[in-house]
DRENTORKOL-3810 file (N, C-alpha, C; in nm, 4 decimals):
REM DRENTORKOL-3810
@n.u->0.0828; n.v->-0.1195; n.w->0.0000; ca.u->0.0000; ca.v->0.0000; ca.w->0.0000; c.u->0.0872; c.v->0.1258; c.w->0.0000
@n.u->0.1896; n.v->0.1302; n.w->0.0861; ca.u->0.2855; ca.v->0.2392; ca.w->0.0805; c.u->0.2500; c.v->0.3597; c.w->0.1644
@n.u->0.3145; n.v->0.4696; n.w->0.1277; ca.u->0.3008; ca.v->0.5946; ca.w->0.2017; c.u->0.2325; c.v->0.6989; c.w->0.1141
@n.u->0.1334; n.v->0.7683; n.w->0.1734; ca.u->0.0676; ca.v->0.8795; ca.w->0.1056; c.u->0.0822; c.v->1.0020; c.w->0.1956
@n.u->0.1566; n.v->1.1015; n.w->0.1481; ca.u->0.1826; ca.v->1.2214; ca.w->0.2288; c.u->0.0572; c.v->1.3080; c.w->0.2329
@n.u->0.0184; n.v->1.3479; n.w->0.3521; ca.u->-0.0978; ca.v->1.4342; ca.w->0.3713; c.u->-0.0535; c.v->1.5799; c.w->0.3731
@n.u->0.0417; n.v->1.6109; n.w->0.4609; ca.u->0.0883; ca.v->1.7490; ca.w->0.4742; c.u->0.2317; c.v->1.7490; c.w->0.5275
@n.u->0.3089; n.v->1.8479; n.w->0.4816; ca.u->0.4459; ca.v->1.8659; ca.w->0.5291; c.u->0.4560; c.v->2.0002; c.w->0.5999
@n.u->0.5407; n.v->2.0059; n.w->0.6999; ca.u->0.5703; ca.v->2.1301; ca.w->0.7702; c.u->0.6981; c.v->2.1874; c.w->0.7088
@n.u->0.6817; n.v->2.2750; n.w->0.6098; ca.u->0.7967; ca.v->2.3283; ca.w->0.5369; c.u->0.8840; c.v->2.4180; c.w->0.6238
@n.u->0.8223; n.v->2.4843; n.w->0.7189; ca.u->0.8975; ca.v->2.5749; ca.w->0.8071; c.u->0.9905; c.v->2.4979; c.w->0.9011
@n.u->0.9585; n.v->2.3722; n.w->0.9283; ca.u->1.0401; ca.v->2.2948; ca.w->1.0228; c.u->1.1822; c.v->2.2788; c.w->0.9707
@n.u->1.1985; n.v->2.2411; n.w->0.8455; ca.u->1.3329; ca.v->2.2214; ca.w->0.7893; c.u->1.4038; c.v->2.3546; c.w->0.7660
@n.u->1.3279; n.v->2.4626; n.w->0.7514; ca.u->1.3886; ca.v->2.5942; ca.w->0.7339; c.u->1.4366; c.v->2.6510; c.w->0.8669
@n.u->1.3566; n.v->2.6343; n.w->0.9722; ca.u->1.3896; ca.v->2.6935; ca.w->1.1023; c.u->1.4778; c.v->2.6051; c.w->1.1904
@n.u->1.4830; n.v->2.4739; n.w->1.1590; ca.u->1.5587; ca.v->2.3818; ca.w->1.2435; c.u->1.6514; c.v->2.2960; c.w->1.1589
@n.u->1.7648; n.v->2.2623; n.w->1.2168; ca.u->1.8556; ca.v->2.1645; ca.w->1.1583; c.u->1.8149; c.v->2.0295; c.w->1.2173
@n.u->1.7503; n.v->1.9455; n.w->1.1368; ca.u->1.6955; ca.v->1.8188; ca.w->1.1848; c.u->1.8081; c.v->1.7162; c.w->1.1959
@n.u->1.8273; n.v->1.6636; n.w->1.3170; ca.u->1.9340; ca.v->1.5681; ca.w->1.3436; c.u->1.8862; c.v->1.4232; c.w->1.3356
@n.u->1.7624; n.v->1.3984; n.w->1.3749; ca.u->1.7096; ca.v->1.2628; ca.w->1.3794; c.u->1.5587; c.v->1.2677; c.w->1.3591
@n.u->1.5027; n.v->1.1681; n.w->1.2908; ca.u->1.3574; ca.v->1.1615; ca.w->1.2714; c.u->1.3038; c.v->1.0310; c.w->1.3280
@n.u->1.1792; n.v->1.0376; n.w->1.3767; ca.u->1.1117; ca.v->0.9220; ca.w->1.4353; c.u->0.9679; c.v->0.9194; c.w->1.3850
@n.u->0.9166; n.v->0.7999; n.w->1.3582; ca.u->0.7774; ca.v->0.7826; ca.w->1.3183; c.u->0.6937; c.v->0.7566; c.w->1.4426
@n.u->0.5814; n.v->0.8293; n.w->1.4539; ca.u->0.4934; ca.v->0.8128; ca.w->1.5694; c.u->0.3494; c.v->0.8034; c.w->1.5221
@n.u->0.2711; n.v->0.7246; n.w->1.5930; ca.u->0.1278; ca.v->0.7187; ca.w->1.5673; c.u->0.0580; c.v->0.8267; c.w->1.6477
@n.u->-0.0692; n.v->0.8529; n.w->1.6153; ca.u->-0.1459; ca.v->0.9558; ca.w->1.6862; c.u->-0.2792; c.v->0.8951; c.w->1.7291
@n.u->-0.3256; n.v->0.9305; n.w->1.8485; ca.u->-0.4566; ca.v->0.8880; ca.w->1.8959; c.u->-0.5591; c.v->0.9872; c.w->1.8408
@n.u->-0.6501; n.v->0.9374; n.w->1.7547; ca.u->-0.7496; ca.v->1.0225; ca.w->1.6896; c.u->-0.8892; c.v->0.9616; c.w->1.7013
@n.u->-0.9919; n.v->1.0453; n.w->1.6826; ca.u->-1.1299; ca.v->0.9993; ca.w->1.6756; c.u->-1.1633; c.v->0.9628; c.w->1.5311
@n.u->-1.2761; n.v->0.8964; n.w->1.5100; ca.u->-1.3165; ca.v->0.8558; ca.w->1.3761; c.u->-1.3427; c.v->0.9721; c.w->1.2828
@n.u->-1.4078; n.v->1.0768; n.w->1.3324; ca.u->-1.4367; ca.v->1.1907; ca.w->1.2454; c.u->-1.3113; c.v->1.2734; c.w->1.2167
@n.u->-1.2111; n.v->1.2651; n.w->1.3041; ca.u->-1.0844; ca.v->1.3340; ca.w->1.2769; c.u->-1.0109; c.v->1.2671; c.w->1.1613
@n.u->-1.0207; n.v->1.1360; n.w->1.1522; ca.u->-0.9583; ca.v->1.0630; ca.w->1.0415; c.u->-1.0215; c.v->1.1067; c.w->0.9094
@n.u->-1.1530; n.v->1.1211; n.w->0.9083; ca.u->-1.2218; ca.v->1.1619; ca.w->0.7857; c.u->-1.1825; c.v->1.3039; c.w->0.7458
@n.u->-1.1644; n.v->1.3919; n.w->0.8430; ca.u->-1.1180; ca.v->1.5274; ca.w->0.8136; c.u->-0.9766; c.v->1.5257; c.w->0.7576
@n.u->-0.8924; n.v->1.4389; n.w->0.8114; ca.u->-0.7554; ca.v->1.4278; ca.w->0.7621; c.u->-0.7558; c.v->1.3759; c.w->0.6187
@n.u->-0.8435; n.v->1.2793; n.w->0.5888; ca.u->-0.8543; ca.v->1.2289; ca.w->0.4515; c.u->-0.8968; c.v->1.3387; c.w->0.3540
@n.u->-0.9719; n.v->1.4373; n.w->0.4038; ca.u->-1.0131; ca.v->1.5525; ca.w->0.3214; c.u->-0.9097; c.v->1.6641; c.w->0.3212
@n.u->-0.7918; n.v->1.6420; n.w->0.3808; ca.u->-0.6837; ca.v->1.7413; ca.w->0.3923; c.u->-0.7247; c.v->1.8657; c.w->0.4703
@n.u->-0.8106; n.v->1.8495; n.w->0.5698; ca.u->-0.8506; ca.v->1.9604; ca.w->0.6563; c.u->-0.7680; c.v->1.9593; c.w->0.7841
@n.u->-0.6346; n.v->1.9612; n.w->0.7682; ca.u->-0.5446; ca.v->1.9513; ca.w->0.8817; c.u->-0.4261; c.v->2.0454; c.w->0.8611
@n.u->-0.3706; n.v->2.0954; n.w->0.9720; ca.u->-0.2532; ca.v->2.1823; ca.w->0.9653; c.u->-0.1602; c.v->2.1505; c.w->1.0819
@n.u->-0.0298; n.v->2.1379; n.w->1.0503; ca.u->0.0698; ca.v->2.1141; ca.w->1.1562; c.u->0.1734; c.v->2.2257; c.w->1.1612
@n.u->0.1465; n.v->2.3367; n.w->1.0929; ca.u->0.2447; ca.v->2.4449; ca.w->1.0836; c.u->0.2758; c.v->2.5092; c.w->1.2183
@n.u->0.1778; n.v->2.5297; n.w->1.3009; ca.u->0.1984; ca.v->2.5970; ca.w->1.4293; c.u->0.2106; c.v->2.4989; c.w->1.5453
@n.u->0.2180; n.v->2.3696; n.w->1.5158; ca.u->0.2161; ca.v->2.2704; ca.w->1.6225; c.u->0.3570; c.v->2.2391; c.w->1.6745
@n.u->0.3613; n.v->2.1806; n.w->1.7934; ca.u->0.4872; ca.v->2.1412; ca.w->1.8547; c.u->0.4627; c.v->2.0214; c.w->1.9450
@n.u->0.5714; n.v->1.9509; n.w->1.9783; ca.u->0.5615; ca.v->1.8300; ca.w->2.0600; c.u->0.6084; c.v->1.8618; c.w->2.2016
@n.u->0.5346; n.v->1.8100; n.w->2.2985; ca.u->0.5658; ca.v->1.8307; ca.w->2.4392; c.u->0.5650; c.v->1.6948; c.w->2.5091
@n.u->0.6628; n.v->1.6715; n.w->2.5946; ca.u->0.6678; ca.v->1.5477; ca.w->2.6728; c.u->0.6385; c.v->1.5828; c.w->2.8167
@n.u->0.5312; n.v->1.5224; n.w->2.8703; ca.u->0.4989; ca.v->1.5425; ca.w->3.0112; c.u->0.4497; c.v->1.4106; c.w->3.0701
@n.u->0.4927; n.v->1.3832; n.w->3.1906; ca.u->0.4583; ca.v->1.2610; ca.w->3.2630; c.u->0.4898; c.v->1.1355; c.w->3.1811
@n.u->0.6050; n.v->1.1346; n.w->3.1162; ca.u->0.6547; ca.v->1.0217; ca.w->3.0364; c.u->0.5626; c.v->0.9842; c.w->2.9206
@n.u->0.4888; n.v->1.0818; n.w->2.8689; ca.u->0.4053; ca.v->1.0622; ca.w->2.7508; c.u->0.4247; c.v->1.1813; c.w->2.6581
@n.u->0.4190; n.v->1.1561; n.w->2.5277; ca.u->0.4401; ca.v->1.2618; ca.w->2.4290; c.u->0.3051; c.v->1.3079; c.w->2.3749
@n.u->0.2915; n.v->1.4396; n.w->2.3571; ca.u->0.1691; ca.v->1.4996; ca.w->2.3049; c.u->0.2042; c.v->1.5983; c.w->2.1947
@n.u->0.1130; n.v->1.6111; n.w->2.0984; ca.u->0.1273; ca.v->1.7157; ca.w->1.9976; c.u->0.0230; c.v->1.8216; c.w->2.0302
@n.u->0.0682; n.v->1.9464; n.w->2.0378; ca.u->-0.0187; ca.v->2.0574; ca.w->2.0720; c.u->-0.0357; c.v->2.1474; c.w->1.9503
@n.u->-0.1503; n.v->2.2111; n.w->1.9393; ca.u->-0.1841; ca.v->2.3069; ca.w->1.8333; c.u->-0.1951; c.v->2.2441; c.w->1.6945
@n.u->-0.2079; n.v->2.1130; n.w->1.6836; ca.u->-0.2342; ca.v->2.0526; ca.w->1.5531; c.u->-0.3821; c.v->2.0741; c.w->1.5243
@n.u->-0.4117; n.v->2.1448; n.w->1.4169; ca.u->-0.5484; ca.v->2.1840; ca.w->1.3876; c.u->-0.6125; c.v->2.0859; c.w->1.2898
@n.u->-0.7204; n.v->2.0212; n.w->1.3348; ca.u->-0.8001; ca.v->1.9340; ca.w->1.2488; c.u->-0.9417; c.v->1.9905; c.w->1.2483
@n.u->-0.9874; n.v->2.0348; n.w->1.1313; ca.u->-1.1210; ca.v->2.0918; ca.w->1.1215; c.u->-1.2262; c.v->1.9858; c.w->1.1524
@n.u->-1.3420; n.v->2.0338; n.w->1.1997; ca.u->-1.4527; ca.v->1.9434; ca.w->1.2295; c.u->-1.5058; c.v->1.8860; c.w->1.0989
@n.u->-1.5295; n.v->1.7548; n.w->1.0964; ca.u->-1.5836; ca.v->1.6894; ca.w->0.9784; c.u->-1.7264; c.v->1.7368; c.w->0.9593
@n.u->-1.7593; n.v->1.7838; n.w->0.8400; ca.u->-1.8874; ca.v->1.8503; ca.w->0.8177; c.u->-2.0081; c.v->1.7576; c.w->0.8311
@n.u->-1.9943; n.v->1.6272; n.w->0.8068; ca.u->-2.1066; ca.v->1.5345; ca.w->0.8141; c.u->-2.1090; c.v->1.4560; c.w->0.9450
@n.u->-2.0290; n.v->1.4974; n.w->1.0414; ca.u->-2.0188; ca.v->1.4264; ca.w->1.1685; c.u->-2.1427; c.v->1.4504; c.w->1.2535
@n.u->-2.1882; n.v->1.3429; n.w->1.3202; ca.u->-2.3012; ca.v->1.3543; ca.w->1.4124; c.u->-2.2541; c.v->1.3526; c.w->1.5579
@n.u->-2.1244; n.v->1.3291; n.w->1.5782; ca.u->-2.0696; ca.v->1.3250; ca.w->1.7134; c.u->-2.0402; c.v->1.4657; c.w->1.7632
@n.u->-2.0473; n.v->1.4806; n.w->1.8942; ca.u->-2.0052; ca.v->1.6059; ca.w->1.9542; c.u->-1.8547; c.v->1.5973; c.w->1.9736
@n.u->-1.7815; n.v->1.6703; n.w->1.8920; ca.u->-1.6363; ca.v->1.6636; ca.w->1.8998; c.u->-1.5825; c.v->1.7784; c.w->1.9837
@n.u->-1.4637; n.v->1.7578; n.w->2.0319; ca.u->-1.3984; ca.v->1.8625; ca.w->2.1088; c.u->-1.3361; c.v->1.9638; c.w->2.0136
@n.u->-1.2612; n.v->2.0555; n.w->2.0687; ca.u->-1.2032; ca.v->2.1633; ca.w->1.9896; c.u->-1.1042; c.v->2.1101; c.w->1.8853
@n.u->-1.0850; n.v->2.1819; n.w->1.7745; ca.u->-0.9969; ca.v->2.1343; ca.w->1.6674; c.u->-0.8490; c.v->2.1317; c.w->1.7043
@n.u->-0.8064; n.v->2.2109; n.w->1.8010; ca.u->-0.6637; ca.v->2.2154; ca.w->1.8357; c.u->-0.6355; c.v->2.1489; c.w->1.9703
@n.u->-0.7106; n.v->2.0471; n.w->2.0035; ca.u->-0.6895; ca.v->1.9796; ca.w->2.1324; c.u->-0.5547; c.v->1.9064; c.w->2.1333
@n.u->-0.5077; n.v->1.8740; n.w->2.2525; ca.u->-0.3824; ca.v->1.7990; ca.w->2.2660; c.u->-0.4078; c.v->1.6538; c.w->2.2286
@n.u->-0.3222; n.v->1.5988; n.w->2.1424; ca.u->-0.3372; ca.v->1.4604; ca.w->2.0989; c.u->-0.2143; c.v->1.3813; c.w->2.1408
@n.u->-0.2394; n.v->1.2616; n.w->2.1921; ca.u->-0.1305; ca.v->1.1773; ca.w->2.2415; c.u->-0.0597; c.v->1.1117; c.w->2.1235
@n.u->0.0728; n.v->1.1068; n.w->2.1327; ca.u->0.1537; ca.v->1.0384; ca.w->2.0322; c.u->0.1863; c.v->0.8986; c.w->2.0828
@n.u->0.1847; n.v->0.8036; n.w->1.9912; ca.u->0.2119; ca.v->0.6648; ca.w->2.0268; c.u->0.3583; c.v->0.6323; c.w->2.0002
@n.u->0.4358; n.v->0.6335; n.w->2.1064; ca.u->0.5784; ca.v->0.6018; ca.w->2.1013; c.u->0.6106; c.v->0.5025; c.w->2.2119
@n.u->0.7179; n.v->0.4271; n.w->2.1946; ca.u->0.7648; ca.v->0.3372; ca.w->2.2994; c.u->0.8277; c.v->0.4193; c.w->2.4117
@n.u->0.8231; n.v->0.3652; n.w->2.5327; ca.u->0.8805; ca.v->0.4342; ca.w->2.6487; c.u->1.0288; c.v->0.4643; c.w->2.6286
@n.u->1.1021; n.v->0.3704; n.w->2.5676; ca.u->1.2452; ca.v->0.3920; ca.w->2.5440; c.u->1.2671; c.v->0.5099; c.w->2.4495
@n.u->1.1820; n.v->0.5207; n.w->2.3474; ca.u->1.1941; ca.v->0.6330; ca.w->2.2537; c.u->1.1656; c.v->0.7652; c.w->2.3241
@n.u->1.0633; n.v->0.7679; n.w->2.4077; ca.u->1.0277; ca.v->0.8911; ca.w->2.4797; c.u->1.1402; c.v->0.9317; c.w->2.5740
@n.u->1.1952; n.v->0.8356; n.w->2.6463; ca.u->1.3027; ca.v->0.8669; ca.w->2.7403; c.u->1.4273; c.v->0.9154; c.w->2.6661
@n.u->1.4567; n.v->0.8560; n.w->2.5510; ca.u->1.5716; ca.v->0.8980; ca.w->2.4702; c.u->1.5513; c.v->1.0414; c.w->2.4209
@n.u->1.4302; n.v->1.0714; n.w->2.3729; ca.u->1.3998; ca.v->1.2078; ca.w->2.3276; c.u->1.4129; c.v->1.3073; c.w->2.4418
@n.u->1.3550; n.v->1.2731; n.w->2.5553; ca.u->1.3579; ca.v->1.3626; ca.w->2.6711; c.u->1.5015; c.v->1.3896; c.w->2.7168
@n.u->1.5829; n.v->1.2852; n.w->2.7169; ca.u->1.7227; ca.v->1.2984; ca.w->2.7571; c.u->1.7985; c.v->1.3921; c.w->2.6632
@n.u->1.7795; n.v->1.3728; n.w->2.5308; ca.u->1.8504; ca.v->1.4571; ca.w->2.4336; c.u->1.8010; c.v->1.6010; c.w->2.4367
@n.u->1.6711; n.v->1.6208; n.w->2.4622; ca.u->1.6169; ca.v->1.7569; ca.w->2.4698; c.u->1.6771; c.v->1.8315; c.w->2.5884
@n.u->1.6882; n.v->1.7632; n.w->2.7015; ca.u->1.7408; ca.v->1.8287; ca.w->2.8212; c.u->1.8917; c.v->1.8521; c.w->2.8124
@n.u->1.9673; n.v->1.7502; n.w->2.7693; ca.u->2.1131; ca.v->1.7620; ca.w->2.7699; c.u->2.1656; c.v->1.8476; c.w->2.6555
@n.u->2.1156; n.v->1.8266; n.w->2.5360; ca.u->2.1696; ca.v->1.8943; ca.w->2.4185; c.u->2.0904; c.v->2.0182; c.w->2.3783
@n.u->1.9853; n.v->2.0496; n.w->2.4555; ca.u->1.9004; ca.v->2.1664; ca.w->2.4280; c.u->1.8447; c.v->2.1629; c.w->2.2853
@n.u->1.7817; n.v->2.0512; n.w->2.2517; ca.u->1.7203; ca.v->2.0327; ca.w->2.1210; c.u->1.5697; c.v->2.0531; c.w->2.1314
@n.u->1.5036; n.v->2.0573; n.w->2.0173; ca.u->1.3598; ca.v->2.0777; ca.w->2.0098; c.u->1.2976; c.v->1.9633; c.w->1.9306
@n.u->1.1768; n.v->1.9231; n.w->1.9685; ca.u->1.1053; ca.v->1.8196; ca.w->1.8945; c.u->0.9987; c.v->1.8889; c.w->1.8104
@n.u->1.0067; n.v->1.8731; n.w->1.6776; ca.u->0.9131; ca.v->1.9396; ca.w->1.5877; c.u->0.8461; c.v->1.8374; c.w->1.4961
@n.u->0.7174; n.v->1.8598; n.w->1.4631; ca.u->0.6507; ca.v->1.7732; ca.w->1.3656; c.u->0.6958; c.v->1.8106; c.w->1.2245
@n.u->0.7307; n.v->1.7112; n.w->1.1443; ca.u->0.7811; ca.v->1.7362; ca.w->1.0103; c.u->0.6777; c.v->1.7037; c.w->0.9042
@n.u->0.6120; n.v->1.5879; n.w->0.9179; ca.u->0.5231; ca.v->1.5434; ca.w->0.8117; c.u->0.4138; c.v->1.4543; c.w->0.8697
@n.u->0.2935; n.v->1.4655; n.w->0.8131; ca.u->0.1805; ca.v->1.3803; ca.w->0.8482; c.u->0.1481; c.v->1.2976; c.w->0.7250
@n.u->0.1358; n.v->1.1654; n.w->0.7419; ca.u->0.1140; ca.v->1.0800; ca.w->0.6251; c.u->0.0388; c.v->0.9535; c.w->0.6637
@n.u->-0.0157; n.v->0.8860; n.w->0.5609; ca.u->-0.0777; ca.v->0.7551; ca.w->0.5787; c.u->0.0261; c.v->0.6491; c.w->0.5486
@n.u->0.0389; n.v->0.5511; n.w->0.6362; ca.u->0.1269; ca.v->0.4376; ca.w->0.6139; c.u->0.0429; c.v->0.3115; c.w->0.6324
@n.u->0.0150; n.v->0.2433; n.w->0.5228; ca.u->-0.0702; ca.v->0.1241; ca.w->0.5237; c.u->-0.2052; c.v->0.1502; c.w->0.5902
@n.u->-0.2657; n.v->0.2648; n.w->0.5596; ca.u->-0.3979; ca.v->0.2992; ca.w->0.6100; c.u->-0.3998; c.v->0.3642; c.w->0.7467
@n.u->-0.2871; n.v->0.3768; n.w->0.8135; ca.u->-0.2803; ca.v->0.4385; ca.w->0.9458; c.u->-0.2146; c.v->0.5757; c.w->0.9354
@n.u->-0.2627; n.v->0.6702; n.w->1.0158; ca.u->-0.2045; ca.v->0.8043; ca.w->1.0163; c.u->-0.0796; c.v->0.8038; c.w->1.1031
@n.u->0.0305; n.v->0.8484; n.w->1.0454; ca.u->0.1579; ca.v->0.8551; ca.w->1.1166; c.u->0.2100; c.v->0.9983; c.w->1.1118
@n.u->0.2875; n.v->1.0335; n.w->1.2109; ca.u->0.3498; ca.v->1.1648; ca.w->1.2187; c.u->0.5002; c.v->1.1453; c.w->1.2267
@n.u->0.5719; n.v->1.2099; n.w->1.1360; ca.u->0.7177; ca.v->1.2067; ca.w->1.1422; c.u->0.7613; c.v->1.3257; c.w->1.2257
@n.u->0.8290; n.v->1.2953; n.w->1.3368; ca.u->0.8775; ca.v->1.4029; ca.w->1.4230; c.u->1.0287; c.v->1.4072; c.w->1.4135
@n.u->1.0823; n.v->1.5253; n.w->1.4284; ca.u->1.2261; ca.v->1.5430; ca.w->1.4172; c.u->1.2836; c.v->1.6065; c.w->1.5406
@n.u->1.4027; n.v->1.5651; n.w->1.5718; ca.u->1.4785; ca.v->1.6219; ca.w->1.6822; c.u->1.5763; c.v->1.7196; c.w->1.6196
@n.u->1.5581; n.v->1.8485; n.w->1.6484; ca.u->1.6384; ca.v->1.9469; ca.w->1.5778; c.u->1.6918; c.v->2.0577; c.w->1.6652
@n.u->1.7888; n.v->2.1258; n.w->1.6086; ca.u->1.8519; ca.v->2.2416; ca.w->1.6716; c.u->1.8113; c.v->2.3640; c.w->1.5917
@n.u->1.7717; n.v->2.4683; n.w->1.6589; ca.u->1.7291; ca.v->2.5902; ca.w->1.5908; c.u->1.8408; c.v->2.6537; c.w->1.5108
@n.u->1.8065; n.v->2.7011; n.w->1.3903; ca.u->1.9047; ca.v->2.7684; ca.w->1.3057; c.u->1.9073; c.v->2.9165; c.w->1.3410
@n.u->2.0244; n.v->2.9778; n.w->1.3262; ca.u->2.0310; ca.v->3.1217; ca.w->1.3431; c.u->2.0150; c.v->3.1887; c.w->1.2067
@n.u->2.0166; n.v->3.3192; n.w->1.2035; ca.u->1.9881; ca.v->3.3944; ca.w->1.0818; c.u->2.0871; c.v->3.3638; c.w->0.9695
@n.u->2.2126; n.v->3.3449; n.w->1.0021; ca.u->2.3154; ca.v->3.3178; ca.w->0.9008; c.u->2.2883; c.v->3.1843; c.w->0.8326
@n.u->2.2524; n.v->3.0822; n.w->0.9120; ca.u->2.2224; ca.v->2.9509; ca.w->0.8558; c.u->2.0999; c.v->2.9567; c.w->0.7648
@n.u->2.0007; n.v->3.0362; n.w->0.8034; ca.u->1.8805; ca.v->3.0490; ca.w->0.7208; c.u->1.9142; c.v->3.1146; c.w->0.5871
@n.u->2.0027; n.v->3.2138; n.w->0.5899; ca.u->2.0439; ca.v->3.2795; ca.w->0.4652; c.u->2.1160; c.v->3.1820; c.w->0.3734
@n.u->2.2005; n.v->3.0971; n.w->0.4313; ca.u->2.2700; ca.v->2.9958; ca.w->0.3512; c.u->2.1717; c.v->2.8982; c.w->0.2888
@n.u->2.0674; n.v->2.8615; n.w->0.3627; ca.u->1.9648; ca.v->2.7719; ca.w->0.3102; c.u->1.8938; c.v->2.8361; c.w->0.1914
@n.u->1.8638; n.v->2.9643; n.w->0.2025; ca.u->1.7974; ca.v->3.0359; ca.w->0.0931; c.u->1.8887; c.v->3.0420; c.w->-0.0292
@n.u->2.0191; n.v->3.0676; n.w->-0.0082; ca.u->2.1141; ca.v->3.0733; ca.w->-0.1191; c.u->2.1236; c.v->2.9383; c.w->-0.1900
@n.u->2.1310; n.v->2.8306; n.w->-0.1128; ca.u->2.1380; ca.v->2.6967; ca.w->-0.1724; c.u->2.0130; c.v->2.6667; c.w->-0.2541
@n.u->1.8981; n.v->2.7001; n.w->-0.1998; ca.u->1.7717; ca.v->2.6740; ca.w->-0.2690; c.u->1.7651; c.v->2.7522; c.w->-0.4002
@n.u->1.8051; n.v->2.8795; n.w->-0.3972; ca.u->1.8036; ca.v->2.9616; ca.w->-0.5185; c.u->1.9014; c.v->2.9100; c.w->-0.6233
@n.u->2.0211; n.v->2.8704; n.w->-0.5802; ca.u->2.1188; ca.v->2.8195; ca.w->-0.6761; c.u->2.0715; c.v->2.6870; c.w->-0.7373
@n.u->2.0079; n.v->2.6030; n.w->-0.6586; ca.u->1.9543; ca.v->2.4773; ca.w->-0.7120; c.u->1.8449; c.v->2.5039; c.w->-0.8148
@n.u->1.7612; n.v->2.6030; n.w->-0.7905; ca.u->1.6566; ca.v->2.6389; ca.w->-0.8870; c.u->1.7183; c.v->2.6867; c.w->-1.0188
@n.u->1.8212; n.v->2.7703; n.w->-1.0094; ca.u->1.8864; ca.v->2.8204; ca.w->-1.1304; c.u->1.9504; c.v->2.7066; c.w->-1.2091
@n.u->2.0169; n.v->2.6134; n.w->-1.1388; ca.u->2.0773; ca.v->2.4985; ca.w->-1.2054; c.u->1.9727; c.v->2.4128; c.w->-1.2759
@n.u->1.8602; n.v->2.3920; n.w->-1.2110; ca.u->1.7536; ca.v->2.3121; ca.w->-1.2714; c.u->1.6944; c.v->2.3805; c.w->-1.3937
@n.u->1.6843; n.v->2.5129; n.w->-1.3913; ca.u->1.6358; ca.v->2.5868; ca.w->-1.5084; c.u->1.7326; c.v->2.5710; c.w->-1.6252
@n.u->1.8610; n.v->2.5816; n.w->-1.5951; ca.u->1.9628; ca.v->2.5686; ca.w->-1.7003; c.u->1.9617; c.v->2.4274; c.w->-1.7584
@n.u->1.9463; n.v->2.3280; n.w->-1.6772; ca.u->1.9435; ca.v->2.1889; ca.w->-1.7240; c.u->1.8211; c.v->2.1616; c.w->-1.8119
@n.u->1.7078; n.v->2.2228; n.w->-1.7822; ca.u->1.5864; ca.v->2.2007; ca.w->-1.8598; c.u->1.5963; c.v->2.2613; c.w->-1.9982
@n.u->1.6680; n.v->2.3727; n.w->-2.0100; ca.u->1.6793; ca.v->2.4425; ca.w->-2.1402; c.u->1.7795; c.v->2.3786; c.w->-2.2279
END
C-alpha cells in the first residue's frame, strides 16, 4: 500500500537543523480521520511536548468533519503520540542535555494508518537560514539551465 503524504511542515526544515527523525502514531477519533482524509489539517503551528513520560502534539489543527453527528472537542486539542517508552526517554534525555527541540515534520498515511514524522532538531540562526535560501536559489537556477 505504501506511504501517502498528507501534509508537510515546510517551516520545520527551514527553522531547524533536523538531526534525527522518528515515526509516531497519533490517537485520533473517527471523524478526525475523515477530516484528515479531506486534507482539513494543519501542523504548521504545532509542537511536541513530553509530560509525565508521555508525548503529546499541541496546536495541531483538524477541522470538524462537516457530516459528523458526534459532539467533537475543539480542533486544536492535545493529541497523544504513540511512542515506545524507550523512545520517549531517549527524546527527553537529548532535549534536556543537548538543548534540542522536537518538531513535527510530516503527516502521512502508512498502510492505512495516520503517522506523524517528528524530528529532533537544533534551531538555526539567521546566518544559517540565509545559507539555506542561497542553496535553494542556486539549485533552482541549475535546474532551469538543465531544462533548457
